[in-house]
N, C-alpha and C positions, 0 to 999 in steps of 0.2 A: 590595542583595539583590533578585533577580528576584521579580516579583509572582506570585501563584498562577496567574493567567491565562497569563503568559509561560512558567512552568514546564510547564503543561499543553500549551501549543503546542509546546514543545521535545520533550516526550515523544511527542506525536502525530507530529511530523515525523520523529523517530528511528525509530519503529515503521514509518511509511510508507516511509522510506528502506531499512530492512532488508527489508521485503516486496518492494519494487521491485528491490533489489540481488540478491535471490535469484531472483525470478521471471524477470528478463531472461535470465540465462545458462541457466536450466533450460529455458526455451522455445527457446533458440537451439541448444542442444547436440544432437548427433546422438542418435537413439533407441537406437543400439546401444552407447552408452557407459554401461553399467550402473552402474559404480562411481561415476562423477560424478553420475549421476541420483540414486542413493541418498543421496549426501552432501548435495546441494542440497535434496533432499526433506526430509531430517532437519533441515536448517538452519532450516526453517520453524518449528520448535518455539521457536526463540529469540524472534522477535517475538511469538508467542502468549503465551509465559511472561511477557515484559516487559509486554505489554498487560494481562494478567490481574492482574499484581502492581501496576501503576501505575493502571489504570482500573477494576479490579473485574470483576464478572461480565459486565456489559453490554459493556464495552470488550473483554474477552477473547473473548467470543463473536462480537462484530462482526468482529474481526480473523481469528478462526479460520474463520468462514463466508466471509469475503472470500478468504482463502487457498484454501479448498476450491473456490470458484468459479474461481479462477485456475488451480488445479492439475487440475481435472476434465478440461479438453480434452486435457491431456497423457496422462491415464490412458486416455481414450477413443481417442486417436490412437496409442497405444502398439503393442505387439506382441500382437495377439489370439492368435497361435499360442503365446504363452507365458502361459498363464493364471495361473501362479504370480506373475509380475511384476505383472499387473493386480490380483490379489487382495491382494498386499502394498501396492500403492499405495492401494487402496480402504480397507484396514485403517489405513493411515497417515492418510488423510483423516478416518476416524472418530476416531482418536486425537487429531487436531488439536482437534476439538470437545470430546472428553471431557476433555482436559487443560485447555482453556479453562474448561469448566464447573466442574471440581473446584477448580482454583486460584482462579477468580473467586469461587466460594462461600466458600472459605477466607479469601480476602482481604477480602470484604465482612463476614464474621463477625468477623474481627480488627479491622476498622475500627469496627464496632458496639461491640465490647468496649472498645476504646480510648476511644471517645466516652463510653460509660457510666462508665468509670473516671474520665475527666476531669470529667464532671458530678458524680460522687460526691465527688471531691476538692473541687470548687467548692462543692457543697452543704454539705460538712463545714465548710469555712471560713466560709460564710455562717451556718451554724447556730451556730458558736461566737461569731461576732460578734453575732448576734441574741440569743443567750442572755445575753451580757454586757450588751447595751443594755437588754433587757427586764428583767433583774434590777435594774439601776440605776434603771429607771423605776418599778418596782413600788411601792417605798416612798413616794416623793413623790406618786404618783397616789392611793394609799390615803389619804394625809394630806389632799390637796386634796379628795377626795371626802367624807371623813369630816367635816372642818371645814365644808365648804360645806353639807352636810346639816344639821349642827347650827345653823349660822347661819340656814338657810332655815326651820327649825322655829320660830325666834324671830320671824320676820317675819310680818306680817299679809298676807292674800291680796291686798289692794289696794295693797301697797307698790310704788312705781314700779320698784324694782330686782328685784322678785320673779321676773319672767319671765327676767331676765338670769341670775339665780342658778340657776334651773331649767335653763337652757341649759348652764351650767357643770357642773351635776351630771350631766346626761344625757350630755354629751360626755366627761366624766371616766369615767363608767361604760363608754362605748364604748371609750375608750382602755385601760381596765383589761381589758376583754374581749379586745382585740387583744394586750395583753401576755401574757395567759394563753394565747392561741393560739400566740404565738411561743415561749413556754416549753414548751408541750406538743409543739410540732414539734421544738424543738432538743434536748430531753432524751431520753435513752433511755427506752423504754416498759418498765416493769416490770409484768407481768401478775399478777393475783391470781385465778386461775381458780377457779370454783365452779359447782355445778349452777345453771342459769339457766332460769327459766320465761320463754321467749321471747315467748309471747303476752302475758303480763303486762308484760314490758319494753316491747313495742311499744305497748300501751295507755297505759302511763305516758308514753312519748315523745309520743304523740298528745295527751295531756292537757296536757303542757308546751307543745306547739306550738299549742294551741288559740287563745290570745290573738292570736298573730301571724297565724294563719289568719283570725280574725274581723276583725282590723285591715285585712288585704289583701283581704277579701271572697272568700276562696278556700275551697272546701269540702274537708274532709278525709274521705277514705274509707279503709276497712280491708278487707283480704282475707286473713284469717288462717286458714290451713289447719293441721290437727293435725300437730304434730311429736312423734313418739314420744320419751318420756323427757325428760330435762333435760341437754342437752350442757354440758360443762364449759368455760365461757368467762369472761372478765372482764366482769361485768355493767356496771360503770361505764364501761369503755372502749367496749363495744359500744353502750351507750346514747349515749355522746358521739358516736360515728361516725354512728349513725342519726339523731340530732338534727341533725347537720351537714347530712346529705343532705336531711332534711325541710325544714330552714330554707332551703337553696338552692332546693329545689323550690317552696316558697311564694313566695320572692322572684322566681322566674322565671315563675310563672304569672300570667296576667292576672286582673283582677277578674271574678268569675263562673266562674272555672275550677275544676278539681278536681285534687287531689293524692291519689293512691291509694298506700297503704303495704301491701305484701304480705309474707306469711311462708309459706314452704313448704319441704319437704324434697325435694331432688333427688338421688337416689342416696345418696352418702355425704357430701353437702354440704347446708348450710342456706342458703337464699336469702332475704335481706331486701331487698326491692325498693321503690324509691320512683319513682313515675311522675308526671310533671308534664305540663302542657299549655302550656309556654312556647314560645319561638321556636326552641328547639333550639340545638345547638352545631355550627358548621361543622366538617367533617371535619379541616381543617387546624389547628384549635385544640384538638382532643380530646386530643392528647398534651401540649400546653402547659398545659391547664386543670388537669392533675394535678400540675404543678410548683408549688413554693411561690412565693407572692407574685404569681402571675399571676391577674388577675381582670378581668372585664368590668363589674363593678359599681362605682359611684362610691364607696361606703363600704365595700367589701369589702377584706379583708386578703389574699385569695388563699391562705388556709391551711385552709379548711374541707375541701375535697376531699383535699389532701395528708395532712391528719391522719387522715381516714377511711381513706385508702389505707394509711397507716402502721399503723393499728390492725388493719386486715384482715390485712396481711402479718405482723404480730406474732403473730396467731393461726394463721398458716399458711394464710391464705386470700388473697383478692384483691378488688379493686374493679373492676367492669366497668361499661361504659356502652354504650348503644345507642339507636337511635331508638324513640320511642313513637308508633306510627302511629295516627292520621294526623298528629299534631302533638306536639311535645315530646320529652322525653328519659326514658330509664329508667336509673337508677343502681342497681346491684345489689351489695350487700355479701355476698360469698360466704365462708362460714365452715365449718370442718370439723364434721361432726356428731359426731365423736368422735376420739380420738387425742391424741398429744402435741403441745404447742405450744412454740415457742421461748420461753425465759424472758425474753429481752430483745432489743429491736430498736433 
């Protein structure tokens, strides 16, 4: 089977051969042969359509512009005494580029949809596998953690194996957290909307994140602006998503840095923002970072942001990210201020 590079080379060669095969006779034919002129002119649509279909918007426009430059001298050297012919040729040149633009956009959109469908199928398969593995790991991990804790309570602090058992307990707790994250990502989200005091929810999240902030020597700030009424959201899920964002921000910020959590109403949306002073995320990684299991941290699972994104979308909202000038990132949980939410995602 030919490689993708060879297939592309064959397609380019075929398009180039078609353009050359049409251009040579149309340049050589006498100007008074109107029928032949129109036939060869319209044949130019064939390589344009093929290029747009095979190569997308850029390839289609590249071919259509090349053909326009090749065809322009013929139009200019034609019969000025017959303005209708020149007008028809100029309109045809315009159509070359319009056809390339429309077909190229349609082809690129189709490719994006196919890629999204392929990723969705892959994620569905991964989700099923993860859910199965996580479910099987949950019970033994709980047993290991529970029994280890019981044994540790019977040990004296100066026991030579105490620190080893502490390590077992802490690592088991980390694995349990990872399993919970896997299950949260794999399972459909069932929302239980209720009126939510968002300012109180943010304050509670900051209180929960306080020990981690103190451990990492990062200052937590709040910028809570009044939000009229109490929007109907799932408080547990919103808190989970916000805590994921705050935890990521604290882990990304250097000692002595600040993480600011903001709340405000913007039009018909509610913005929960988390601003950090970390190193930021390169533009080429910003799409990957929202994919499951992609992480730049040694002990990360790569599920914090995907779960936050899933929770936002389950509410009919979205997760946004942007640069925090002069340094760091802004993660924004955008939720509807009111209205209906999908019951399950």
